[in-house]
All heavy atoms as a GROMACS GRO file, in nm:
protein
  601
    1MET      N    1   0.974   1.488  -0.108
    1MET     CA    2   1.054   1.597  -0.050
    1MET      C    3   0.994   1.635   0.084
    1MET      O    4   0.882   1.658   0.093
    1MET     CB    5   1.050   1.712  -0.155
    1MET     CG    6   1.147   1.819  -0.109
    1MET     SD    7   1.171   1.936  -0.239
    1MET     CE    8   1.094   2.084  -0.165
    2TYR      N    9   1.083   1.648   0.179
    2TYR     CA   10   1.046   1.690   0.316
    2TYR      C   11   1.053   1.841   0.323
    2TYR      O   12   1.143   1.905   0.269
    2TYR     CB   13   1.133   1.628   0.418
    2TYR     CG   14   1.139   1.474   0.400
    2TYR    CD1   15   1.250   1.415   0.356
    2TYR    CD2   16   1.038   1.398   0.449
    2TYR    CE1   17   1.260   1.276   0.340
    2TYR    CE2   18   1.040   1.260   0.439
    2TYR     CZ   19   1.149   1.203   0.385
    2TYR     OH   20   1.157   1.062   0.370
    3LYS      N   21   0.957   1.898   0.402
    3LYS     CA   22   0.953   2.044   0.419
    3LYS      C   23   1.049   2.087   0.530
    3LYS      O   24   1.083   1.997   0.621
    3LYS     CB   25   0.817   2.089   0.449
    3LYS     CG   26   0.719   2.064   0.338
    3LYS     CD   27   0.581   2.112   0.383
    3LYS     CE   28   0.481   2.098   0.264
    3LYS     NZ   29   0.350   2.141   0.292
    4VAL      N   30   1.092   2.203   0.530
    4VAL     CA   31   1.179   2.264   0.643
    4VAL      C   32   1.098   2.245   0.775
    4VAL      O   33   0.987   2.282   0.782
    4VAL     CB   34   1.217   2.406   0.610
    4VAL    CG1   35   1.296   2.460   0.728
    4VAL    CG2   36   1.298   2.416   0.484
    5GLY      N   37   1.171   2.189   0.876
    5GLY     CA   38   1.104   2.168   1.007
    5GLY      C   39   1.052   2.031   1.023
    5GLY      O   40   1.001   1.996   1.132
    6SER      N   41   1.055   1.946   0.916
    6SER     CA   42   1.000   1.806   0.929
    6SER      C   43   1.096   1.720   1.008
    6SER      O   44   1.212   1.735   1.008
    6SER     CB   45   0.981   1.748   0.790
    6SER     OG   46   0.892   1.821   0.716
    7LYS      N   47   1.036   1.620   1.082
    7LYS     CA   48   1.113   1.527   1.159
    7LYS      C   49   1.144   1.415   1.060
    7LYS      O   50   1.064   1.353   0.993
    7LYS     CB   51   1.029   1.475   1.274
    7LYS     CG   52   1.097   1.361   1.356
    7LYS     CD   53   1.192   1.412   1.447
    7LYS     CE   54   1.237   1.299   1.539
    7LYS     NZ   55   1.340   1.332   1.633
    8VAL      N   56   1.275   1.382   1.051
    8VAL     CA   57   1.326   1.270   0.962
    8VAL      C   58   1.420   1.182   1.041
    8VAL      O   59   1.462   1.214   1.150
    8VAL     CB   60   1.391   1.329   0.836
    8VAL    CG1   61   1.294   1.403   0.749
    8VAL    CG2   62   1.512   1.413   0.874
    9PHE      N   63   1.452   1.067   0.984
    9PHE     CA   64   1.545   0.974   1.043
    9PHE      C   65   1.658   0.936   0.942
    9PHE      O   66   1.636   0.932   0.823
    9PHE     CB   67   1.472   0.844   1.087
    9PHE     CG   68   1.366   0.872   1.182
    9PHE    CD1   69   1.235   0.900   1.149
    9PHE    CD2   70   1.399   0.875   1.324
    9PHE    CE1   71   1.143   0.929   1.247
    9PHE    CE2   72   1.302   0.902   1.415
    9PHE     CZ   73   1.171   0.931   1.378
   10ILE      N   74   1.774   0.907   1.001
   10ILE     CA   75   1.888   0.865   0.917
   10ILE      C   76   1.953   0.745   0.981
   10ILE      O   77   1.934   0.718   1.099
   10ILE     CB   78   1.993   0.980   0.887
   10ILE    CG1   79   2.061   1.011   1.024
   10ILE    CG2   80   1.936   1.096   0.824
   10ILE    CD1   81   2.186   1.092   1.005
   11VAL      N   82   2.032   0.673   0.904
   11VAL     CA   83   2.115   0.555   0.960
   11VAL      C   84   2.259   0.611   0.970
   11VAL      O   85   2.321   0.646   0.870
   11VAL     CB   86   2.104   0.441   0.870
   11VAL    CG1   87   2.197   0.321   0.926
   11VAL    CG2   88   1.965   0.387   0.854
   12SER      N   89   2.307   0.615   1.093
   12SER     CA   90   2.442   0.669   1.120
   12SER      C   91   2.538   0.546   1.135
   12SER      O   92   2.506   0.451   1.215
   12SER     CB   93   2.443   0.745   1.243
   12SER     OG   94   2.568   0.787   1.284
   13ASN      N   95   2.649   0.545   1.069
   13ASN     CA   96   2.754   0.448   1.073
   13ASN      C   97   2.704   0.306   1.036
   13ASN      O   98   2.762   0.206   1.072
   13ASN     CB   99   2.815   0.438   1.216
   13ASN     CG  100   2.894   0.564   1.246
   13ASN    OD1  101   2.948   0.627   1.152
   13ASN    ND2  102   2.904   0.600   1.374
   14GLY      N  103   2.599   0.301   0.965
   14GLY     CA  104   2.542   0.171   0.917
   14GLY      C  105   2.463   0.092   1.019
   14GLY      O  106   2.415  -0.015   0.983
   15TYR      N  107   2.451   0.136   1.140
   15TYR     CA  108   2.378   0.054   1.241
   15TYR      C  109   2.295   0.137   1.343
   15TYR      O  110   2.202   0.077   1.403
   15TYR     CB  111   2.476  -0.031   1.317
   15TYR     CG  112   2.561   0.047   1.413
   15TYR    CD1  113   2.528   0.065   1.546
   15TYR    CD2  114   2.687   0.097   1.368
   15TYR    CE1  115   2.608   0.133   1.638
   15TYR    CE2  116   2.764   0.164   1.456
   15TYR     CZ  117   2.728   0.186   1.583
   15TYR     OH  118   2.813   0.251   1.673
   16LYS      N  119   2.318   0.261   1.352
   16LYS     CA  120   2.241   0.335   1.456
   16LYS      C  121   2.153   0.439   1.384
   16LYS      O  122   2.189   0.512   1.290
   16LYS     CB  123   2.344   0.418   1.536
   16LYS     CG  124   2.285   0.490   1.656
   16LYS     CD  125   2.386   0.543   1.755
   16LYS     CE  126   2.460   0.658   1.700
   16LYS     NZ  127   2.545   0.727   1.803
   17ILE      N  128   2.018   0.444   1.434
   17ILE     CA  129   1.923   0.536   1.372
   17ILE      C  130   1.914   0.661   1.453
   17ILE      O  131   1.896   0.652   1.577
   17ILE     CB  132   1.791   0.459   1.364
   17ILE    CG1  133   1.799   0.341   1.275
   17ILE    CG2  134   1.677   0.559   1.316
   17ILE    CD1  135   1.677   0.253   1.266
   18LEU      N  136   1.924   0.773   1.388
   18LEU     CA  137   1.917   0.901   1.456
   18LEU      C  138   1.796   0.978   1.395
   18LEU      O  139   1.779   0.979   1.274
   18LEU     CB  140   2.048   0.983   1.439
   18LEU     CG  141   2.172   0.932   1.509
   18LEU    CD1  142   2.288   1.012   1.470
   18LEU    CD2  143   2.153   0.935   1.656
   19GLY      N  144   1.735   1.055   1.480
   19GLY     CA  145   1.633   1.144   1.430
   19GLY      C  146   1.686   1.287   1.410
   19GLY      O  147   1.795   1.321   1.467
   20GLY      N  148   1.622   1.367   1.332
   20GLY     CA  149   1.668   1.496   1.306
   20GLY      C  150   1.562   1.587   1.246
   20GLY      O  151   1.454   1.540   1.215
   21ILE      N  152   1.594   1.712   1.236
   21ILE     CA  153   1.498   1.816   1.183
   21ILE      C  154   1.556   1.869   1.054
   21ILE      O  155   1.679   1.902   1.051
   21ILE     CB  156   1.472   1.927   1.284
   21ILE    CG1  157   1.424   1.874   1.417
   21ILE    CG2  158   1.383   2.032   1.224
   21ILE    CD1  159   1.288   1.814   1.410
   22VAL      N  160   1.480   1.879   0.948
   22VAL     CA  161   1.528   1.938   0.819
   22VAL      C  162   1.541   2.088   0.838
   22VAL      O  163   1.448   2.158   0.875
   22VAL     CB  164   1.423   1.905   0.708
   22VAL    CG1  165   1.468   1.973   0.574
   22VAL    CG2  166   1.404   1.756   0.685
   23LYS      N  167   1.656   2.139   0.802
   23LYS     CA  168   1.688   2.282   0.814
   23LYS      C  169   1.690   2.341   0.677
   23LYS      O  170   1.651   2.464   0.666
   23LYS     CB  171   1.822   2.310   0.882
   23LYS     CG  172   1.820   2.267   1.029
   23LYS     CD  173   1.722   2.356   1.104
   23LYS     CE  174   1.716   2.318   1.249
   23LYS     NZ  175   1.612   2.388   1.327
   24ASN      N  176   1.728   2.270   0.575
   24ASN     CA  177   1.740   2.324   0.441
   24ASN      C  178   1.741   2.211   0.336
   24ASN      O  179   1.778   2.101   0.368
   24ASN     CB  180   1.866   2.405   0.426
   24ASN     CG  181   1.878   2.488   0.306
   24ASN    OD1  182   1.780   2.506   0.232
   24ASN    ND2  183   1.993   2.548   0.271
   25TYR      N  184   1.689   2.246   0.214
   25TYR     CA  185   1.700   2.151   0.100
   25TYR      C  186   1.751   2.224  -0.015
   25TYR      O  187   1.700   2.332  -0.054
   25TYR     CB  188   1.557   2.093   0.078
   25TYR     CG  189   1.554   2.003  -0.043
   25TYR    CD1  190   1.601   1.875  -0.043
   25TYR    CD2  191   1.507   2.051  -0.169
   25TYR    CE1  192   1.598   1.789  -0.147
   25TYR    CE2  193   1.506   1.966  -0.280
   25TYR     CZ  194   1.553   1.835  -0.268
   25TYR     OH  195   1.554   1.756  -0.377
   26SER      N  196   1.848   2.164  -0.083
   26SER     CA  197   1.903   2.232  -0.204
   26SER      C  198   1.976   2.129  -0.295
   26SER      O  199   2.056   2.045  -0.236
   26SER     CB  200   2.007   2.336  -0.162
   26SER     OG  201   2.068   2.395  -0.277
   27ASN      N  202   1.938   2.122  -0.420
   27ASN     CA  203   2.001   2.028  -0.514
   27ASN      C  204   2.012   1.886  -0.466
   27ASN      O  205   2.117   1.823  -0.473
   27ASN     CB  206   2.147   2.078  -0.541
   27ASN     CG  207   2.150   2.212  -0.611
   27ASN    OD1  208   2.053   2.248  -0.682
   27ASN    ND2  209   2.258   2.287  -0.587
   28ASN      N  210   1.898   1.832  -0.426
   28ASN     CA  211   1.888   1.692  -0.388
   28ASN      C  212   1.957   1.658  -0.250
   28ASN      O  213   1.986   1.546  -0.225
   28ASN     CB  214   1.930   1.599  -0.498
   28ASN     CG  215   1.864   1.466  -0.490
   28ASN    OD1  216   1.748   1.453  -0.436
   28ASN    ND2  217   1.924   1.360  -0.544
   29PHE      N  218   1.995   1.761  -0.179
   29PHE     CA  219   2.067   1.738  -0.048
   29PHE      C  220   1.983   1.808   0.061
   29PHE      O  221   1.930   1.912   0.046
   29PHE     CB  222   2.208   1.799  -0.053
   29PHE     CG  223   2.307   1.712  -0.121
   29PHE    CD1  224   2.320   1.726  -0.260
   29PHE    CD2  225   2.380   1.617  -0.056
   29PHE    CE1  226   2.415   1.646  -0.329
   29PHE    CE2  227   2.467   1.536  -0.125
   29PHE     CZ  228   2.486   1.555  -0.259
   30TYR      N  229   1.971   1.743   0.180
   30TYR     CA  230   1.910   1.796   0.295
   30TYR      C  231   2.018   1.831   0.396
   30TYR      O  232   2.123   1.766   0.421
   30TYR     CB  233   1.822   1.690   0.363
   30TYR     CG  234   1.697   1.672   0.289
   30TYR    CD1  235   1.682   1.553   0.212
   30TYR    CD2  236   1.592   1.755   0.299
   30TYR    CE1  237   1.564   1.534   0.137
   30TYR    CE2  238   1.470   1.732   0.226
   30TYR     CZ  239   1.460   1.620   0.150
   30TYR     OH  240   1.341   1.596   0.080
   31THR      N  241   2.002   1.950   0.463
   31THR     CA  242   2.080   1.986   0.574
   31THR      C  243   1.994   1.957   0.702
   31THR      O  244   1.884   2.001   0.709
   31THR     CB  245   2.120   2.139   0.574
   31THR    OG1  246   2.183   2.166   0.453
   31THR    CG2  247   2.202   2.169   0.698
   32LEU      N  248   2.052   1.872   0.790
   32LEU     CA  249   1.976   1.818   0.902
   32LEU      C  250   2.042   1.866   1.034
   32LEU      O  251   2.165   1.873   1.044
   32LEU     CB  252   1.971   1.668   0.900
   32LEU     CG  253   1.914   1.609   0.776
   32LEU    CD1  254   1.924   1.457   0.782
   32LEU    CD2  255   1.764   1.648   0.757
   33CYS      N  256   1.961   1.897   1.130
   33CYS     CA  257   2.009   1.917   1.268
   33CYS      C  258   1.972   1.791   1.350
   33CYS      O  259   1.849   1.764   1.361
   33CYS     CB  260   1.949   2.040   1.328
   33CYS     SG  261   2.008   2.069   1.502
   34LEU      N  262   2.064   1.710   1.386
   34LEU     CA  263   2.036   1.579   1.447
   34LEU      C  264   2.012   1.590   1.597
   34LEU      O  265   2.046   1.690   1.664
   34LEU     CB  266   2.154   1.486   1.420
   34LEU     CG  267   2.185   1.459   1.273
   34LEU    CD1  268   2.309   1.366   1.265
   34LEU    CD2  269   2.068   1.404   1.208
   35GLU      N  270   1.947   1.485   1.652
   35GLU     CA  271   1.910   1.490   1.793
   35GLU      C  272   2.029   1.492   1.888
   35GLU      O  273   2.018   1.524   2.006
   35GLU     CB  274   1.821   1.368   1.816
   35GLU     CG  275   1.888   1.237   1.800
   35GLU     CD  276   1.787   1.123   1.812
   35GLU    OE1  277   1.666   1.142   1.800
   35GLU    OE2  278   1.835   1.007   1.820
   36ASP      N  279   2.151   1.450   1.842
   36ASP     CA  280   2.262   1.455   1.930
   36ASP      C  281   2.340   1.588   1.929
   36ASP      O  282   2.442   1.606   1.988
   36ASP     CB  283   2.364   1.342   1.891
   36ASP     CG  284   2.420   1.356   1.752
   36ASP    OD1  285   2.385   1.448   1.676
   36ASP    OD2  286   2.503   1.271   1.713
   37GLY      N  287   2.277   1.688   1.857
   37GLY     CA  288   2.336   1.820   1.858
   37GLY      C  289   2.418   1.853   1.736
   37GLY      O  290   2.455   1.971   1.724
   38SER      N  291   2.454   1.753   1.657
   38SER     CA  292   2.537   1.780   1.540
   38SER      C  293   2.446   1.815   1.422
   38SER      O  294   2.327   1.802   1.423
   38SER     CB  295   2.620   1.658   1.512
   38SER     OG  296   2.533   1.547   1.480
   39SER      N  297   2.508   1.866   1.313
   39SER     CA  298   2.443   1.884   1.188
   39SER      C  299   2.515   1.812   1.076
   39SER      O  300   2.634   1.783   1.083
   39SER     CB  301   2.444   2.034   1.162
   39SER     OG  302   2.376   2.109   1.249
   40THR      N  303   2.441   1.780   0.978
   40THR     CA  304   2.494   1.702   0.864
   40THR      C  305   2.422   1.736   0.737
   40THR      O  306   2.314   1.793   0.737
   40THR     CB  307   2.495   1.556   0.887
   40THR    OG1  308   2.571   1.493   0.785
   40THR    CG2  309   2.353   1.501   0.891
   41ARG      N  310   2.479   1.710   0.621
   41ARG     CA  311   2.428   1.732   0.494
   41ARG      C  312   2.425   1.594   0.420
   41ARG      O  313   2.534   1.541   0.397
   41ARG     CB  314   2.503   1.833   0.418
   41ARG     CG  315   2.441   1.881   0.288
   41ARG     CD  316   2.510   2.009   0.245
   41ARG     NE  317   2.481   2.042   0.105
   41ARG     CZ  318   2.378   2.119   0.067
   41ARG    NH1  319   2.301   2.171   0.155
   41ARG    NH2  320   2.354   2.138  -0.062
   42LEU      N  321   2.306   1.547   0.382
   42LEU     CA  322   2.294   1.415   0.321
   42LEU      C  323   2.213   1.417   0.200
   42LEU      O  324   2.121   1.499   0.184
   42LEU     CB  325   2.232   1.319   0.419
   42LEU     CG  326   2.310   1.276   0.544
   42LEU    CD1  327   2.228   1.191   0.633
   42LEU    CD2  328   2.432   1.200   0.502
   43ARG      N  329   2.239   1.325   0.104
   43ARG     CA  330   2.159   1.312  -0.019
   43ARG      C  331   2.015   1.257   0.029
   43ARG      O  332   2.005   1.192   0.127
   43ARG     CB  333   2.226   1.206  -0.110
   43ARG     CG  334   2.158   1.186  -0.240
   43ARG     CD  335   2.238   1.089  -0.330
   43ARG     NE  336   2.373   1.137  -0.353
   43ARG     CZ  337   2.405   1.231  -0.454
   43ARG    NH1  338   2.312   1.277  -0.526
   43ARG    NH2  339   2.531   1.253  -0.473
   44SER      N  340   1.920   1.291  -0.051
   44SER     CA  341   1.777   1.263  -0.013
   44SER      C  342   1.751   1.112  -0.008
   44SER      O  343   1.666   1.071   0.068
   44SER     CB  344   1.682   1.330  -0.115
   44SER     OG  345   1.710   1.274  -0.246
   45SER      N  346   1.834   1.028  -0.074
   45SER     CA  347   1.808   0.886  -0.059
   45SER      C  348   1.856   0.832   0.074
   45SER      O  349   1.820   0.722   0.106
   45SER     CB  350   1.889   0.812  -0.175
   45SER     OG  351   2.025   0.834  -0.162
   46LYS      N  352   1.928   0.906   0.152
   46LYS     CA  353   1.975   0.862   0.284
   46LYS      C  354   1.882   0.908   0.394
   46LYS      O  355   1.911   0.881   0.516
   46LYS     CB  356   2.113   0.913   0.312
   46LYS     CG  357   2.212   0.871   0.206
   46LYS     CD  358   2.241   0.718   0.204
   46LYS     CE  359   2.352   0.691   0.104
   46LYS     NZ  360   2.375   0.548   0.098
   47VAL      N  361   1.771   0.981   0.368
   47VAL     CA  362   1.684   1.035   0.463
   47VAL      C  363   1.551   0.960   0.458
   47VAL      O  364   1.497   0.943   0.347
   47VAL     CB  365   1.666   1.188   0.435
   47VAL    CG1  366   1.572   1.249   0.539
   47VAL    CG2  367   1.796   1.258   0.443
   48PHE      N  368   1.497   0.928   0.572
   48PHE     CA  369   1.373   0.849   0.580
   48PHE      C  370   1.265   0.919   0.665
   48PHE      O  371   1.307   0.989   0.757
   48PHE     CB  372   1.404   0.710   0.639
   48PHE     CG  373   1.511   0.636   0.565
   48PHE    CD1  374   1.640   0.640   0.610
   48PHE    CD2  375   1.481   0.568   0.450
   48PHE    CE1  376   1.744   0.571   0.542
   48PHE    CE2  377   1.581   0.500   0.380
   48PHE     CZ  378   1.708   0.500   0.429
   49ASP      N  379   1.142   0.892   0.631
   49ASP     CA  380   1.034   0.962   0.712
   49ASP      C  381   0.994   0.885   0.838
   49ASP      O  382   0.926   0.940   0.920
   49ASP     CB  383   0.911   0.988   0.616
   49ASP     CG  384   0.859   0.856   0.559
   49ASP    OD1  385   0.931   0.757   0.567
   49ASP    OD2  386   0.752   0.863   0.505
   50ASN      N  387   1.031   0.755   0.852
   50ASN     CA  388   1.003   0.689   0.974
   50ASN      C  389   1.109   0.587   1.006
   50ASN      O  390   1.187   0.552   0.927
   50ASN     CB  391   0.858   0.611   0.969
   50ASN     CG  392   0.847   0.529   0.846
   50ASN    OD1  393   0.947   0.460   0.809
   50ASN    ND2  394   0.732   0.516   0.796
   51VAL      N  395   1.106   0.539   1.124
   51VAL     CA  396   1.205   0.446   1.182
   51VAL      C  397   1.206   0.317   1.106
   51VAL      O  398   1.314   0.254   1.083
   51VAL     CB  399   1.192   0.426   1.328
   51VAL    CG1  400   1.289   0.321   1.386
   51VAL    CG2  401   1.204   0.555   1.405
   52GLU      N  402   1.090   0.266   1.071
   52GLU     CA  403   1.075   0.136   0.999
   52GLU      C  404   1.150   0.134   0.867
   52GLU      O  405   1.217   0.034   0.833
   52GLU     CB  406   0.933   0.100   0.978
   52GLU     CG  407   0.859   0.065   1.109
   52GLU     CD  408   0.809   0.190   1.182
   52GLU    OE1  409   0.806   0.300   1.121
   52GLU    OE2  410   0.784   0.177   1.304
   53ASP      N  411   1.142   0.240   0.794
   53ASP     CA  412   1.204   0.246   0.664
   53ASP      C  413   1.360   0.252   0.680
   53ASP      O  414   1.442   0.190   0.607
   53ASP     CB  415   1.164   0.372   0.578
   53ASP     CG  416   1.020   0.361   0.532
   53ASP    OD1  417   0.974   0.246   0.529
   53ASP    OD2  418   0.960   0.466   0.496
   54ALA      N  419   1.408   0.314   0.788
   54ALA     CA  420   1.549   0.323   0.814
   54ALA      C  421   1.601   0.184   0.855
   54ALA      O  422   1.711   0.148   0.823
   54ALA     CB  423   1.576   0.425   0.924
   55GLU      N  424   1.518   0.110   0.935
   55GLU     CA  425   1.558  -0.024   0.977
   55GLU      C  426   1.574  -0.121   0.864
   55GLU      O  427   1.650  -0.203   0.865
   55GLU     CB  428   1.462  -0.071   1.078
   55GLU     CG  429   1.470  -0.012   1.221
   55GLU     CD  430   1.367  -0.062   1.317
   55GLU    OE1  431   1.263  -0.120   1.267
   55GLU    OE2  432   1.380  -0.033   1.435
   56LYS      N  433   1.490  -0.099   0.757
   56LYS     CA  434   1.502  -0.188   0.643
   56LYS      C  435   1.637  -0.181   0.575
   56LYS      O  436   1.683  -0.276   0.522
   56LYS     CB  437   1.390  -0.151   0.540
   56LYS     CG  438   1.250  -0.193   0.585
   56LYS     CD  439   1.144  -0.150   0.485
   56LYS     CE  440   1.005  -0.170   0.536
   56LYS     NZ  441   0.912  -0.119   0.444
   57THR      N  442   1.696  -0.062   0.574
   57THR     CA  443   1.828  -0.051   0.510
   57THR      C  444   1.938  -0.114   0.601
   57THR      O  445   2.032  -0.167   0.540
   57THR     CB  446   1.869   0.101   0.485
   57THR    OG1  447   1.880   0.168   0.614
   57THR    CG2  448   1.768   0.169   0.405
   58ILE      N  449   1.921  -0.116   0.723
   58ILE     CA  450   2.014  -0.185   0.814
   58ILE      C  451   2.009  -0.340   0.787
   58ILE      O  452   2.108  -0.403   0.781
   58ILE     CB  453   1.986  -0.153   0.963
   58ILE    CG1  454   2.016  -0.008   0.988
   58ILE    CG2  455   2.074  -0.245   1.057
   58ILE    CD1  456   1.977   0.038   1.128
   59LYS      N  457   1.890  -0.392   0.775
   59LYS     CA  458   1.865  -0.534   0.759
   59LYS      C  459   1.929  -0.585   0.626
   59LYS      O  460   1.962  -0.700   0.610
   59LYS     CB  461   1.725  -0.571   0.770
   59LYS     CG  462   1.674  -0.551   0.915
   59LYS     CD  463   1.528  -0.576   0.926
   59LYS     CE  464   1.476  -0.547   1.065
   59LYS     NZ  465   1.328  -0.558   1.076
   60ASN      N  466   1.930  -0.494   0.524
   60ASN     CA  467   1.985  -0.532   0.395
   60ASN      C  468   2.128  -0.536   0.382
   60ASN      O  469   2.185  -0.596   0.290
   60ASN     CB  470   1.924  -0.435   0.287
   60ASN     CG  471   1.776  -0.452   0.272
   60ASN    OD1  472   1.720  -0.555   0.307
   60ASN    ND2  473   1.713  -0.352   0.215
   61GLN      N  474   2.192  -0.482   0.486
   61GLN     CA  475   2.344  -0.478   0.480
   61GLN      C  476   2.399  -0.612   0.516
   61GLN      O  477   2.352  -0.678   0.609
   61GLN     CB  478   2.397  -0.371   0.562
   61GLN     CG  479   2.368  -0.239   0.519
   61GLN     CD  480   2.424  -0.125   0.611
   61GLN    OE1  481   2.483  -0.162   0.719
   61GLN    NE2  482   2.411  -0.007   0.574
   62VAL      N  483   2.503  -0.658   0.453
   62VAL     CA  484   2.571  -0.790   0.483
   62VAL      C  485   2.700  -0.762   0.550
   62VAL      O  486   2.783  -0.682   0.495
   62VAL     CB  487   2.586  -0.870   0.346
   62VAL    CG1  488   2.665  -0.995   0.377
   62VAL    CG2  489   2.457  -0.890   0.278
   63VAL      N  490   2.720  -0.823   0.657
   63VAL     CA  491   2.849  -0.809   0.729
   63VAL      C  492   2.950  -0.903   0.672
   63VAL      O  493   2.925  -1.024   0.666
   63VAL     CB  494   2.826  -0.833   0.882
   63VAL    CG1  495   2.960  -0.830   0.957
   63VAL    CG2  496   2.725  -0.739   0.944
   64VAL      N  497   3.055  -0.848   0.619
   64VAL     CA  498   3.159  -0.932   0.559
   64VAL      C  499   3.273  -0.944   0.657
   64VAL      O  500   3.328  -0.847   0.700
   64VAL     CB  501   3.211  -0.865   0.430
   64VAL    CG1  502   3.328  -0.945   0.373
   64VAL    CG2  503   3.101  -0.840   0.329
   65PRO      N  504   3.296  -1.072   0.704
   65PRO     CA  505   3.405  -1.081   0.802
   65PRO      C  506   3.545  -1.055   0.737
   65PRO      O  507   3.566  -1.092   0.622
   65PRO     CB  508   3.400  -1.239   0.844
   65PRO     CG  509   3.322  -1.300   0.730
   65PRO     CD  510   3.236  -1.193   0.665
   66THR      N  511   3.621  -0.984   0.814
   66THR     CA  512   3.754  -0.952   0.763
   66THR      C  513   3.852  -1.043   0.818
   66THR      O  514   3.846  -1.100   0.920
   66THR     CB  515   3.785  -0.811   0.801
   66THR    OG1  516   3.784  -0.796   0.945
   66THR    CG2  517   3.696  -0.707   0.744
   67LYS      N  518   3.956  -1.067   0.733
   67LYS     CA  519   4.066  -1.152   0.779
   67LYS      C  520   4.160  -1.080   0.874
   67LYS      O  521   4.184  -0.959   0.852
   67LYS     CB  522   4.148  -1.198   0.660
   67LYS     CG  523   4.245  -1.310   0.679
   67LYS     CD  524   4.297  -1.368   0.546
   67LYS     CE  525   4.431  -1.312   0.530
   67LYS     NZ  526   4.497  -1.363   0.403
   68SER      N  527   4.197  -1.142   0.980
   68SER     CA  528   4.287  -1.070   1.076
   68SER      C  529   4.417  -1.039   1.005
   68SER      O  530   4.465  -1.111   0.919
   68SER     CB  531   4.313  -1.160   1.202
   68SER     OG  532   4.373  -1.277   1.162
   69LYS      N  533   4.474  -0.931   1.043
   69LYS     CA  534   4.602  -0.892   0.989
   69LYS      C  535   4.716  -0.981   1.035
   69LYS      O  536   4.720  -1.017   1.158
   69LYS     CB  537   4.633  -0.745   1.028
   69LYS     CG  538   4.534  -0.645   0.971
   69LYS     CD  539   4.574  -0.504   1.008
   69LYS     CE  540   4.473  -0.406   0.948
   69LYS     NZ  541   4.511  -0.271   0.974
   70SER      N  542   4.806  -1.013   0.948
   70SER     CA  543   4.910  -1.095   0.987
   70SER      C  544   5.022  -1.014   1.041
   70SER      O  545   5.042  -0.900   1.004
   70SER     CB  546   4.959  -1.187   0.871
   70SER     OG  547   5.006  -1.099   0.766
   71THR      N  548   5.100  -1.076   1.139
   71THR     CA  549   5.216  -1.004   1.186
   71THR      C  550   5.340  -1.089   1.161
   71THR      O  551   5.328  -1.204   1.126
   71THR     CB  552   5.200  -0.983   1.342
   71THR    OG1  553   5.203  -1.116   1.406
   71THR    CG2  554   5.069  -0.907   1.376
   72PRO      N  555   5.453  -1.031   1.177
   72PRO     CA  556   5.579  -1.108   1.154
   72PRO      C  557   5.591  -1.224   1.256
   72PRO      O  558   5.670  -1.319   1.230
   72PRO     CB  559   5.694  -1.012   1.174
   72PRO     CG  560   5.636  -0.875   1.175
   72PRO     CD  561   5.488  -0.892   1.202
   73TYR      N  562   5.514  -1.224   1.358
   73TYR     CA  563   5.528  -1.324   1.463
   73TYR      C  564   5.420  -1.436   1.453
   73TYR      O  565   5.409  -1.525   1.534
   73TYR     CB  566   5.511  -1.258   1.602
   73TYR     CG  567   5.612  -1.153   1.624
   73TYR    CD1  568   5.581  -1.020   1.614
   73TYR    CD2  569   5.744  -1.183   1.654
   73TYR    CE1  570   5.674  -0.919   1.635
   73TYR    CE2  571   5.840  -1.086   1.672
   73TYR     CZ  572   5.803  -0.953   1.655
   73TYR     OH  573   5.898  -0.849   1.676
   74ASP      N  574   5.353  -1.442   1.339
   74ASP     CA  575   5.249  -1.546   1.319
   74ASP      C  576   5.312  -1.685   1.300
   74ASP      O  577   5.249  -1.788   1.326
   74ASP     CB  578   5.169  -1.515   1.189
   74ASP     CG  579   5.067  -1.405   1.218
   74ASP    OD1  580   5.039  -1.376   1.336
   74ASP    OD2  581   5.018  -1.350   1.121
   75TYR      N  582   5.434  -1.696   1.258
   75TYR     CA  583   5.499  -1.824   1.238
   75TYR      C  584   5.537  -1.895   1.366
   75TYR      O  585   5.569  -2.008   1.371
   75TYR     CB  586   5.625  -1.812   1.148
   75TYR     CG  587   5.735  -1.734   1.212
   75TYR    CD1  588   5.834  -1.796   1.286
   75TYR    CD2  589   5.747  -1.589   1.202
   75TYR    CE1  590   5.940  -1.726   1.340
   75TYR    CE2  591   5.847  -1.517   1.260
   75TYR     CZ  592   5.942  -1.590   1.337
   75TYR     OH  593   6.046  -1.520   1.389
   76MET      N  594   5.536  -1.818   1.482
   76MET     CA  595   5.575  -1.880   1.605
   76MET      C  596   5.462  -1.964   1.668
   76MET      O  597   5.355  -1.945   1.663
   76MET     CB  598   5.622  -1.771   1.709
   76MET     CG  599   5.736  -1.701   1.656
   76MET     SD  600   5.779  -1.569   1.782
   76MET     CE  601   5.951  -1.587   1.787
   0.00000   0.00000   0.00000
């Protein structure tokens, strides 16, 4: 558990690591003030104490290629 005022890191949108400060902890959720000026509330499993741990979660993600959407003009 991180104390109020601790520096932590999160993975934003699955690829970008952002730093933040813990503002509150309640019921396994942290309220964070992020370095880009925004605030968020995340489950404790999504909050990391260093950049290396956050990078490990990015490397574990598998990119699944999506099939392009078909249009009515595909037959041409």
